[in-house]
C-alpha positions, 0 to 999 in steps of 0.5 A: 457747607460746600454745595454739591450737585449730582445730576443725570444728563443725556448726551443732548443735555436732558435731565427730565424723568431719568428714573421712570416713565411717570416721574416727570411727564410735564410738557408731554414728555414720554421718554422717562426712565432713560437712565435705568438700563445703565445702572451697574456696580460702578454707578452704585459705588459712585453714588455711595461715595457721594452719600458718604460725604453729605451732612444735609440735603437740598431738594426741589419739590418734585424730587423731594416728593419722589424721595419721600414716597420711597425712601422712608420705606427702606429701613435696612441700616446697611443701605447708606442712601436710605440711612442718610436720607431718612436721618439727615436734614432735608431743605425743600424749595417749594411753595405750599405744603410738602409731604412730612418726612423726618428732618424736612424743612421748607425754605422761604420764598427767597431760595438763593438767600436761604441757600446762602445762609445754609452754606454758612453753617458748619458741615461738609456738604449740602447736597442737591440730587436731581431737582433740575429746576432748582439746580438751574436756579442755583447755577444762575445764582452762582451757588454751586461749588461742585457739579457731578454730571453723570452723562448717559449714552442716549440722546432724546431730542426733547425734554428739559435741559439743564444748560439752556438759554439764559444759563449764567456764563460760568467757568468750571474746572474738571477734577475727575472723569471716568466711565462706568462699565455700561458707558455712563461718563461720571465727571466732576467739576469745580466752579472757578468763576467767570469764563475767559474768552479768546480767539484762535485767529492769528494776530497781525504781524 
């Protein structure tokens, strides 16, 4: 399976607490819910297109707990997101017990090794949604094949950042980009490997 990740970012690279004020307050973060004003039909159509391709989910503990508290209560079969989340396998990178949810399985201690094994299974996409800490681990291990970055037109100046110190140097290829009606830029990148470096300085004649 191909590993794809979809994540929400601010202009200054923050991924923490996009969905609500109490979603992630660690580190004294008080700016949660910053993505909410920008939801529109364009945003919903993109999310729907992503969920049409999924065969299994890979989630961090915090995202899994948020999803498990909400999505099992959505029983409308016409809701694509709910139907996929409630019916497909869900692999959770977490220590200790996690809330029970149909098809959920906790990964072992060696998360990169477990994910490599999952990627060897037949299927279309193994998808990561949110799960910033897990995504940083996967990026560091070179396991992410496709990265959907939804960049929201807001800067916070604080919060957890996806690409911080220690990020593995990686080259990506932009395959698509488009704005929503409310200014969210949806960009899709494919991992290409190691970066190539050069210089703009003129060579000596």
